[in-house]
Residue, then its C-alpha position, 0 to 999 in steps of 0.5 A: x255591744x255583747x257581740x263586739x266583746x265576744x268578737x274581742x274575746x275569740x280574737x284573744x283566744x286565737x291569738x293566744x292559742x297561735x302563740x301556744x302553737x308556735x311556741x310548741x313547734x319551735x320547741x318540738x323542732x328543736x327536739x326533732x333536730x336533737x334526735x336527728x343528731x343523735x340518729x345520724x351518727x348511729x346510722x352512719x356506723x351501722x352503714x360503715x359495719x360491713x366495710x369494717x368486716x370486709x377489711x378484716x376478712x382475708x381475701x385473695x389476691x391481696x397485698x399489704x404493707x407490713x412492719x414486723x418487730x421481733x426478738x430473739x436469742x442468738x449464738x455464733x458457731x465457728x468449727x475452727x475456733x477453740x473458744x466458745x462463744x457467749x449466748x446473746x439477744x437480738x432485736x430485728x425490724x422489717x418492713x415489706x409487702x405481704x401478699x396472698x393468692x389462691x393456691x393451686x392445691x385447693x380452696x382451703x389454701x393460700x399462697x404466701x409470699x413476703x418480700x422485706x428489708x430487714x435490719x437487726x442488732x445482736x449482742x452478747x456480754x463477754x464471759x468471765x472466769x469463775x476459778x482463778x486458780x484454774x485458768x481457762x477460755x472465757x466465752x467470747x462476746x460479741x455485737x452485730x448489726x445487719x442490714x439486708x433484704x429477702x423473701x419468705x414463702x409458703x402455702x397456708x392452711x385457710x380458716x374461715x377467711x379470718x385466719x391463715x396458718x402458714x409454714x414458711x422458709x425465708x432466705x436473704x442477703x445482707x451486709x453485717x458489722x461484727x465486733x468480738x470481746x474476750x481477754x483470753x483468745x488464743x492467737x489462732x483464734x483471734x486471727x480468724x475472728x479478724x476475718x470477720x470484723x474490721x468493716x462490713x461483711x457479706x452474709x446469706x441467711x435462711x429461716x424455717x418458721x410458722x406465721x399465724x395471721x389473724x385478719x389482715x391487720x395482725x400476725x404472729x411468727x416464730x422461726x429459726x434462722x441460721x445466718x452465714x458470715x463470709x470473711x470476704x465477698x466473692x461474686x461467683x462464689x455467692x451466685x454459685x450458692x444461690x443457684x445451687x439453692x434455687x435449683x434444688x428447691x424446683x427439683x423438690x418442688x416437682x418431688x413433692x407435687x409427684x408424692x404427697x397429696x394436696x392437703x400435705x403439700x404445705x408441710x411437706x414443702x416446709x419440712x423438705x426445703x427447710x431441711x435442705x437449706x439448713x443442711x447446705x448452710x452447715x456444709x458451707x460453714x465448714x467450706x464457704x464455696x461448697x462443694x469445692x474446697x474453700x475458707x469456712x464461714x461463721x454461723x449465727x443461729x438464732x431463735x425468734x419470735x415477732x409480731x407483724x402490723x399492717x400499715x395503711 
């Protein structure tokens, strides 16, 4: 009888211990499951960190689709118009493909190129008379819209694969729509301005600037642009001007390669090519088909800053 009672007690003890073990296992399994859920995202994040670093590093060759937004201050110039122009502001947007390649001048430099489409809008309010007893010409107000394409290139200085500073030169072609506003224009000035309004006008532009790329996702740029509006489009005239500019750049490149050390190539190319472009545009503002006698063009000078973002 006693042994039977001990057996029943032992049986009840075993059952109670088994229930406690199952309850503890169930409870701890939930704890382990919860811990695994916490660890999994952190392990995944640690696994992805190297990929994020690789994306940030500026590697070559690389090609990136970018969007550039900018703001600037603009002013038209025409030597045959007596009245002054108002100073205005301009907004621009560019979308294009930017690429970096290894440079032939050393591992510390990268070859930069950027082809793009551009749209810009500029505006300046009409000037006002400050003294009604002494009539004079008021500054000419204007608005203009540009749609075109272009390319910029240069050789940049690389800093530890995380930044590149590039002095660049850009050139392009576009079509513009211009409007002029003034209450006191001379008849001659009004007739000359009409040559650059009432419809689309062909224009070319060039820019000297500096771009700072921070990783592959963001860049800042600052530049000075001159845009030359032609009173009419003549294919042979525009084609000859492009050929003249390209031939001059080839000759300048040969001179730069022969004279300057590799470390100075980016700055020398930027300075000499950019100076030539602005000199040529200044001549063409007086003679549209320089060096041949032809009708003067209208210049718009713009100082601008911008920021670029990569589009993944």
